[in-house]
C-alpha positions in Angstrom: 29.3 -101.7 -131.4 28.0 -102.9 -127.8 30.1 -100.1 -126.6 29.1 -97.3 -128.4 25.4 -98.9 -128.0 26.0 -98.7 -124.2 27.4 -94.9 -124.7 24.2 -93.7 -126.7 22.0 -95.0 -124.2 24.1 -93.5 -121.7 23.6 -90.0 -123.3 19.9 -90.2 -124.3 19.3 -91.2 -120.7 21.6 -88.5 -119.0 19.6 -85.9 -121.6 16.2 -87.2 -120.6 17.2 -86.5 -117.1 18.3 -83.2 -117.2 15.3 -82.6 -119.4 13.5 -84.2 -116.6 15.2 -82.0 -113.7 14.8 -78.7 -115.7 11.0 -79.1 -115.4 10.7 -80.4 -112.3 7.9 -78.2 -110.5 9.5 -75.1 -108.0 10.0 -76.9 -104.5 9.4 -74.0 -102.1 11.1 -73.9 -98.5 8.5 -75.3 -95.6 7.6 -73.9 -92.4 8.2 -75.9 -90.0 4.1 -76.8 -90.0 4.8 -78.0 -93.8 3.9 -74.7 -95.1 5.0 -72.7 -98.2 7.6 -70.3 -96.1 6.5 -66.7 -98.0 8.6 -65.1 -94.8 11.0 -62.1 -95.9 10.8 -58.7 -97.3 9.3 -58.2 -100.5 8.4 -55.4 -102.8 6.7 -54.6 -106.0 8.4 -51.3 -106.6 7.6 -51.1 -110.4 6.8 -49.0 -113.5 4.0 -50.8 -114.2 0.4 -49.0 -113.2 -2.3 -51.0 -112.0 -4.6 -50.1 -115.2 -2.9 -49.8 -118.4 -2.7 -46.4 -120.4 -4.8 -45.7 -122.9 -2.5 -44.9 -125.1 -0.8 -48.4 -124.8 -1.8 -51.4 -126.8 -1.8 -54.9 -125.6 -1.1 -56.6 -121.6 2.9 -57.4 -122.6 5.4 -55.4 -124.0 9.5 -56.2 -125.5 11.9 -56.7 -123.9 13.2 -53.9 -126.4 10.9 -51.5 -125.9 10.7 -52.0 -122.2 14.4 -50.9 -122.0 13.8 -47.8 -124.0 11.6 -46.6 -121.6 12.9 -47.4 -118.6 16.3 -45.9 -120.3 13.3 -42.8 -120.9 12.3 -42.0 -117.3 15.7 -43.0 -115.6 16.9 -39.5 -117.7 13.6 -37.6 -116.9 14.3 -38.8 -112.5 17.9 -37.4 -113.4 17.3 -34.6 -115.0 14.0 -33.8 -111.9 17.1 -34.5 -109.1 20.1 -32.2 -110.9 20.7 -29.4 -108.5 19.3 -25.9 -108.5 20.8 -22.9 -110.2 20.2 -20.3 -107.1 21.5 -18.0 -110.0 18.1 -17.8 -111.2 16.5 -17.0 -107.9 13.0 -17.4 -105.7 10.2 -19.5 -107.9 7.9 -16.3 -108.9 4.4 -16.0 -107.1 2.5 -18.8 -107.6 4.5 -21.2 -109.3 4.1 -24.8 -108.3 6.7 -25.5 -106.5 5.9 -29.0 -106.1 6.4 -31.3 -102.9 9.9 -32.3 -102.3 13.2 -33.2 -103.6 12.6 -35.7 -106.8 15.6 -37.9 -104.6 12.7 -38.7 -102.6 11.1 -40.4 -105.6 11.4 -44.5 -105.2 8.6 -46.0 -108.1 11.4 -48.4 -109.4 13.1 -48.8 -112.6 11.5 -51.6 -114.8 8.3 -52.9 -116.0 7.2 -55.5 -113.7 8.1 -58.8 -115.0 5.4 -61.5 -114.6 5.7 -65.2 -115.5 8.3 -64.2 -117.6 6.5 -61.2 -119.4 7.1 -57.3 -119.0 3.7 -56.3 -118.4 2.5 -53.3 -119.3 -0.4 -53.1 -116.6 -1.4 -55.4 -113.3 -4.7 -55.5 -114.6 -5.5 -58.9 -117.0 -8.8 -59.2 -117.0 -10.6 -57.3 -118.5 -8.4 -57.4 -121.5 -8.2 -53.6 -121.9 -6.8 -53.7 -118.8 -9.2 -50.7 -117.0 -10.8 -51.1 -114.2 -14.4 -51.9 -115.3 -16.3 -48.7 -113.3 -20.2 -48.8 -113.7 -21.4 -45.8 -114.6 -23.0 -45.5 -110.9 -19.2 -46.6 -110.1 -17.7 -44.2 -111.9 -19.7 -41.3 -111.2 -18.8 -41.8 -107.2 -15.3 -42.1 -107.9 -14.6 -38.7 -109.9 -16.9 -36.9 -106.9 -15.0 -38.1 -104.5 -11.9 -37.6 -106.3 -13.2 -34.2 -107.2 -13.7 -33.6 -103.6 -10.5 -34.3 -102.1 -8.5 -32.4 -104.5 -10.2 -29.1 -104.3 -11.5 -29.2 -101.1 -9.5 -27.5 -97.9 -11.7 -27.4 -95.3 -10.5 -28.9 -92.8 -8.2 -32.0 -91.8 -11.3 -35.0 -91.9 -11.7 -34.1 -95.4 -7.9 -34.7 -96.8 -7.0 -38.2 -97.4 -6.2 -40.4 -95.3 -2.7 -40.4 -96.3 -2.2 -36.9 -95.4 -3.4 -37.5 -92.0 -0.6 -40.0 -91.3 -3.3 -42.8 -90.8 -3.1 -45.6 -94.3 -0.5 -45.0 -96.6 -1.2 -43.4 -99.9 -2.9 -45.3 -102.3 -3.7 -48.7 -102.2 -0.4 -49.4 -100.9 -1.3 -51.5 -97.5 -4.4 -52.8 -100.2 -5.8 -55.1 -100.2 -5.1 -54.9 -103.0 -1.4 -54.3 -102.7 -0.8 -51.9 -105.0 2.9 -50.2 -105.9 3.2 -46.3 -105.0 5.8 -44.0 -105.7 7.9 -44.6 -102.2 8.1 -47.7 -99.9 7.2 -50.2 -102.0 8.2 -52.6 -99.5 6.3 -56.0 -97.9 7.4 -57.9 -94.6 5.4 -61.5 -93.9 6.3 -63.5 -90.9 3.9 -66.9 -90.7 3.0 -68.7 -88.0 0.9 -72.0 -88.2 -2.5 -70.2 -87.2 -1.7 -66.4 -88.4 0.1 -64.7 -91.6 1.2 -60.6 -91.0 1.9 -58.5 -94.0 4.3 -55.7 -92.2 2.9 -52.6 -95.1 6.2 -50.2 -95.1 3.5 -47.0 -95.9 2.2 -46.4 -93.8 3.5 -48.7 -91.3 0.7 -51.0 -91.3 0.4 -54.8 -89.8 -2.3 -56.9 -91.8 -2.8 -59.2 -89.8 -4.5 -62.6 -91.3 -6.1 -65.8 -89.0 -6.0 -68.9 -91.2 -9.0 -71.2 -90.9 -11.1 -67.9 -89.3 -14.0 -66.4 -89.9 -15.2 -62.7 -90.4 -16.1 -60.6 -87.7 -19.4 -59.1 -87.5 -20.6 -56.8 -90.5 -20.6 -53.6 -88.7 -16.9 -53.9 -87.5 -14.8 -52.6 -90.5 -10.9 -52.1 -90.3 -9.0 -49.4 -92.2 -8.1 -52.2 -94.2 -10.7 -54.4 -93.9 -11.1 -57.7 -92.6 -9.2 -60.2 -93.8 -8.5 -64.3 -93.0 -7.2 -66.8 -95.0 -6.8 -70.3 -96.0 -4.0 -72.4 -97.7 -5.1 -74.1 -101.0 -2.3 -76.2 -101.7 0.7 -74.6 -101.9 -1.3 -71.1 -101.9 -2.5 -68.4 -99.9 -5.3 -67.7 -100.0 -6.9 -64.9 -98.1 -10.1 -63.0 -98.7 -11.1 -59.4 -97.3 -14.3 -57.7 -96.3 -16.1 -55.2 -94.3 -14.1 -52.3 -95.5 -14.1 -48.5 -93.4 -16.0 -46.4 -95.5 -13.4 -44.1 -95.5 -10.4 -45.6 -97.6 -13.0 -45.9 -100.2 -10.9 -44.0 -102.1 -7.6 -44.3 -102.9 -5.6 -41.5 -104.1 -2.7 -41.3 -105.8 -0.6 -39.3 -108.3 -1.5 -41.9 -111.1 -3.1 -44.4 -109.8 -6.1 -43.7 -107.8 -9.4 -45.9 -107.8 -12.3 -46.3 -105.8 -13.5 -49.9 -103.8 -16.9 -49.3 -102.5 -17.6 -50.2 -98.4 -18.8 -53.2 -99.4 -17.0 -54.7 -102.3 -14.9 -58.2 -101.4 -11.2 -58.8 -102.7 -9.4 -62.2 -103.1 -5.6 -62.6 -102.9 -4.2 -65.2 -103.9 0.0 -65.6 -102.8 2.5 -68.7 -104.3 6.1 -68.2 -104.4 7.6 -69.7 -107.7 10.9 -69.1 -107.2 13.4 -68.2 -104.2 13.0 -64.3 -104.7 9.8 -65.0 -106.5 5.7 -65.2 -104.9 3.3 -64.4 -107.4 0.8 -62.8 -106.7 -2.6 -62.0 -108.0 -6.1 -60.9 -106.9 -9.4 -60.6 -107.5 -11.6 -57.5 -107.0 -15.5 -57.9 -106.5 -18.2 -55.2 -105.9 -21.5 -54.6 -107.9 -22.3 -51.5 -106.8 -18.9 -50.2 -108.6 -17.9 -52.3 -111.3 -19.5 -54.2 -114.4 -17.8 -56.9 -113.6 -15.4 -58.7 -111.1 -12.0 -57.3 -112.0 -8.3 -58.9 -111.7 -5.0 -58.3 -111.8 -1.0 -60.4 -110.8 1.9 -59.3 -110.3 5.1 -60.3 -108.9 6.5 -59.7 -105.5 10.4 -59.9 -105.8 12.8 -60.6 -102.7 15.1 -58.0 -101.1 17.9 -57.3 -98.6 16.6 -54.5 -97.5 14.3 -53.9 -94.4 11.4 -52.3 -93.8 11.5 -48.1 -93.2 11.0 -47.3 -90.3 7.6 -44.8 -91.4 7.1 -42.1 -89.1 4.5 -39.8 -90.6 3.1 -38.5 -87.7 6.2 -37.4 -85.9 6.4 -33.6 -87.2 4.1 -34.1 -89.3 3.8 -29.7 -90.3 2.8 -31.1 -93.7 -1.1 -30.9 -93.6 -1.3 -28.0 -90.9 0.7 -26.9 -94.5 -1.8 -27.8 -96.2 -4.7 -25.8 -94.9 -2.7 -22.7 -94.1 -2.3 -22.7 -97.4 -5.1 -22.9 -98.4 -6.8 -20.4 -95.9 -4.4 -17.7 -97.1 -5.3 -18.4 -100.9 -9.1 -17.9 -99.3 -8.2 -14.1 -98.1 -6.6 -13.1 -101.6 -9.2 -14.5 -103.0 -8.0 -17.0 -105.2 -8.6 -20.8 -105.9 -6.3 -23.4 -104.4 -4.5 -25.6 -106.8 -3.2 -28.2 -106.3 -0.2 -29.7 -107.5 -0.5 -31.2 -110.9 -3.5 -29.6 -111.7 -1.4 -26.1 -113.1 -1.6 -25.3 -116.5 
């Protein structure tokens, strides 16, 4: 009996110990100065958009729903990437022939997994997953977007991504949002700086730790960022955005961020292969309230692609030349995706 009791007691202790170990918080690797090591190459490639589509209800979808939607997307991409039939001849006059081959498109293949849930949008506040524009903010956003999509007078009016100044959408951020391709970031740390190398458009966010913002008149393309540590979380605050990147145009995730906005990002390593990335955006001139989003940055063995955009960039002269040809023919220039 005593032996049996000893065995049962040992069994109970081992169960308790195993449960305690299973519930132990994650201990991130650390740099020589004792901070969590965020270094490496990370990606936010995903089918999850910044804003939740109006047709989608709720912030989370089931694994079954995600697999079904991911399969549909994979089949669509395979069809778009199929070989062209040479017997069909040249496209008809005025037909939208697209930008380039579908195999260049690399947005990701799965819905984002955040805290164990498949998300339908990165935005979690407001609860509808939508950017809470004020009337004035939405009017400014729509006016600027229409100007970009319908004006071809010269290179200065075109989006900064077309001009190879910054990446498309808000890939460089902040906030850093996934786009159609080149969704990789490399993080490098020292005791007094964190550098985030953005794959598109080879931007480097150099973030001093425990520093002060530059004067308000000093405005960088990606804003003025400073960082500090709150426990094991890196907090980055960015202000003084360059006014020419207020509009963040992308195929399906465009949004507006005024030059008086403030973005606060939080980076927390929660697993060997995952950084929990959340951000809050404030701009009372454009939004009715601050809005907040969260996503996962996933470790990848891939390397940062050399995004050589300026070298041999014939797309911008081609865009302007096409608009001049339309003017000579008395036609309206149609942006790809706007055609019926």
